[in-house]
N, C-alpha and C positions, 0 to 999 in steps of 0.2 A: 564462483561468486555466491556461495551459499553461507558464508560466515557473516556474523553480526557486524563485523567491521566494514563490510561492503555497504551496509545500510547507512553509515554515517553517524548513527546514534545508537549505542548499545542499550539505551533505555527506551527506545521506541517500542511501540506495541508490536510492530513487525519483528523486531529483533528478539523480543521476549517469546513470541509465539514460535519463531524459527528455532530458538534455543530449546524449547520444549520438544519440538518435533525431532530435532537432532538427538537430544538426550534419550528420547523414546525409540530412536532408530526407526522412525516412521517416514515413509516416502511422502513428499509433498509436491507432486507434479501438478500440472494445470487442472486435471480432472479429478484429483484426489480431494476428499473432504477433510478439512482441518478443524471442523467445528468443535470437536471434543477437546481441542487444545486452546481454544479461545476462552478466556476467563471473563467474568462479569466486568462490563465497562470497556473492555478492549475492542469490541467491534466498532464502537463509535470512534475510538482513538485511531484505529486502523483506517477507517473511512476518511478521517481528517488527514492522515498521513498520505494516503493515496491521492486525495484531492490536491493537496499541496504539491506533491511531486509530479502529478500529471500536468498541473498548471505550468510547472517548470519545463516540462517537455514541450508543451504547446508554445511557451515563450521562446524556447531554444529553436523551434521550427519557424520562428518569426511570424506567428499567427496572432493577429490583433483580436483577441477574444473579448475585449471590452467593447469594441465597435461592431464586430461581425456577429450579426444575430444568429448565424448558423452555428457558431461555436461558443456562444455565451453559455455559461454553466456546464460546459462539456465535462470539465474535470469533476464537478460535483456529481453529475449524472453517472459517469463511469465509476466513480468511487462507491456508489450505492450498489 
């Protein structure tokens, strides 16, 4: 699941960064730094993508994040 098509949108910040990493033959495991592959403006875009997709995960888990004070803004906090 490392291809851009797995991300659903080949124009997403995540897909662009992933493509740069693959082209450079750089590893991108959980503890690896990818900072040098993130271009100006992409960090904010990546955070928005993570927030949106994490909210989808919480929704799929049937967690009422709008009413549950423990989970409100969880997606935003994790994305940062």
